N, C-alpha and C positions, 0 to 999 in steps of 0.2 A: 756549153760554157766556153769551150776553147774558141769557137767561132766568134762569140761576143768579144772575147779578149783580143783576138786578132783584128777584128773590125774596129774596136776602140783604139788600138795601137796605130792602125793605118790612118784613121781619122785624125788622131792627135799629131802624128808626124806630118800630115798634110797641112794642118792648121798652123803648126809652129815652124814650118820650113821657111817661111818668109821673115821670121824674127831673127835675122842675123845681127849680131852685135858688131859694132865697129870699134876697133881698138883705138884709143887716143893716147898718144905718148906725150909726156911733158917735154917741152923744148929745153935745149941746153941753156942753163942759167948763166954760163960764161960766154955767151955769144957776143960777137962784136956789134957795135952800133951800126946802123945803116947810114951810109954817107955817100953823097955824090956832088959833083960840081956841075953847075949850069953855066955855059958860056953865052955871054950876051955882048958880043963885040961892038955893037953900035950904041952902047949905053955907057954913060959915065957912072962912076961909083955912087954919086949923089942921086942920079935918076934911078939906079937899081935899088938903092936903100929906100927911097921914098916909095917907089912902086911896090916893093916887097912888103913894106909896112901897110900899104893900102890892100894888097892881096891878102895879108893876114887878117885884116879887119873884115874883109868881105867873105873870106872862106873859112875862117876859124872863129866864128861868132863875132864878138866885139874885141877890137884890139886892146881896149882898156882892161877887159876881163882876162885876156889870155897872155899879154906881154908881161914877162917877169923882169926883163932887163933890156935896156936899149942904150946904145952909145953911138950916136951918128958919126962922131970923129973916128972911132975905131971900126965902124961899120959892122956892129954886132947887134943882133936881135935874138933874144931867147924867149920862147913862148911855149904855151901848152895848147894841145889840140885834141880833138876827138874824131875818130872815123867810125861811121856806122856800118852795120850789116856785116859783122864778122860772124860767120856761121860755125857753130860748134855742133857737129853731128855725133850722135851716140845712139847706136841701135836704130830704132825706127823714128827717133825724134831728132829734130834740129832746132837749135835755139839761136836767134839773132841777138848778137851782143854788140856793145860799143867798146872800142878800144881807145884808151888815152895814151898820149905820148908827149915827150918834150922835144922841141925842135930848136936847134941853134943855127942861125944864119950868119955867115961871115961874108961881107961884101968887099970886093976889090974892084979895081977898074976893069970892066968888061966881063966880070964873072962873079958868081956867088957859090959858096959851099954850104950845103945843107947836111946837118948831122942830126939824126933821130935817135932818141934813147928813152929809157924809162918807160917801156911799154907796160900797160896794165889793162885789165878788163874792168870797166866801170861797174861798181857794185860788188865785185868779187872780194871776198874777205881774205883771200890768200894771194900771194904774188905769183902763183903758178900760171904759166902760159903753156899751151899745147902747141906742138909743131904746126898743126894746120892753122891755128890762130896767128902765129908769128908769120907764116907764109902769106896769109891774107893781108895782114897789116903791112908787111913789106911791099906787097903788090900795090896796095892803095897809096902808100907813101911815095913809091916810085912814080905813080901817075901824077903826083903834084908837079913833077918836072915839066910835063907838057902843058899843064894848066898855067904854070908860072911864066913859061916862055911865051905862050899865047897872050897872057895878060899884059906882060911888059912890052910885047911887040905890037899890041893893038894901037891903032891910031886914035887919039882922043877925039871925041865928037864935040867940037866947039860950036856946032851949028844947032843948038837946042832952043 
């Protein structure tokens, strides 16, 4: 009987040794918004504003659906967006989620300031975000800078 008990214990420990749980910690609810400035020295504020509005339309679904506020004279665009593939890992499972955010763009001559706020997970019934989710969201939103600079610096193809 003792041999059977020891054998079952060894088998159970081998089977469940791969079932490590990963702790997920809620993010700080008082965290600051993500903000950065993009310098575009060879562009007028009007060109930057128009280019960013087009970038929003092409990269954040439809500009009409996502733009909450725009004022060309003040150089402000406020819009909503979604970033895909935010991975929440817990134990042996991983879930791909989408994160929503609000983006405020302020345009001046030769530069634009981007402020990202109001993060949330699409379909989640609570406002809780986990540290790993916030980190992934911030990384994806920081990558917008490269995309925006490339978009605004691209030479238009008038030869179509």
